[in-house]
C-alpha angles and dihedrals in degrees: 000000000000122000143172134205113220108200147133132238115285096019096114095265095138089053092048093047088050094048095048092042091060091062106104093231099042129082113190125182127194128235099340095169096046106138097226104030139036110225101190116148095208118143111276090243089059097050110049116171096262091051091047090053090047091052091048090053092045090051091055096042102037113010092176092058091044090056095046087053091047094051093045091055094085098143091215096314125125099221129044129185147143140197130257133194131203115283096017092104112332096178090057089046093057091048090053093048090053092047110097090196093066119073113221126219114190112201114196135178109207092193096076090173089061093049089050091049093049093048093049093048093046091051090048097055096023092234110128100171141011126213124219114262092025123110117240136180115242110264112264120254113250137205116256111228113186092199091055096043101049094060088044089053097045093048091049093048092045092055095055093043090055093047096050094042089055091046086053098048090048092048089235116162112224137172117239115210128181126214094242089057100058094089096051110094096208092056092046088049086058091052091049088050090050090053088052100251128123111262089201087076092061114115113266093216121072089211091058094053104068142017093206128090132190117266102198140063117254085231095091095187091058089064092068132068092219100048093154092057090051092048091054091048091050091048093051090052098042090245102122089126088074091068088086132033121197134170133257111252121181092190138109121258113266118255128202111344094341118121122228111244132186092202107087124196100239089188095064104056118142115229128206139152092286096043118128092194093113091059113086116234115250126212107198112222100237131151112255117247111285117239096211 
């Protein structure tokens, strides 16, 4: 099965690509249509420099043929995909949205302020991701500028509106995933099922599922130098819930010395006459709450 992750920068797309790519039957590339880079995670022996240059030229000259070549490079896996952002190749994005043979995953971050803060901090210290086990300086605090944030927000929202309107008009099924849901194994299992792979083959341990780690505090106001000004802005716009960003966790609260974990062992579910384990979870493809 072919699939595409429709996302935006700082929405957890690298984490999602990594998690899906660790499934034994899924091969997931990065930003294959990035205008300046070629983020293909092919084995090094399969992507020498001359071939990489040829692929870049093919991507510019004939994007359709490039995508066909990308999807055919499965390296023994059953499912192949990649992620795409707004503006990388919107004509090709529209064609993929219209193609019923390609499964669409829409990755959204409803806390647009958190996405904005993450992007600004990453641009400031030029550190776009941190791998587990590596040292990293705490992201620098940034100055909030309402005149800069509002256009960022409106462009971000408009992109997702257009994507989902087109999906609706073309009667294309899609899977809507929110940033906060990525680290919950039950919700990721549902994504894997949507792609067509077996969720039972997912790693049981959260630490085995991804190399990436979050760079920022869930306390969004703490990421800025002018927190009071942001709090006033959020209050005026009924967006105070953006002051903190947690994670989705479909898990019981810990008791005793147990630690609460948002990674659930999907292989150890008890079944009884009232169990709903045989009913697949469904994520309704709804548009996240608009902030304006």
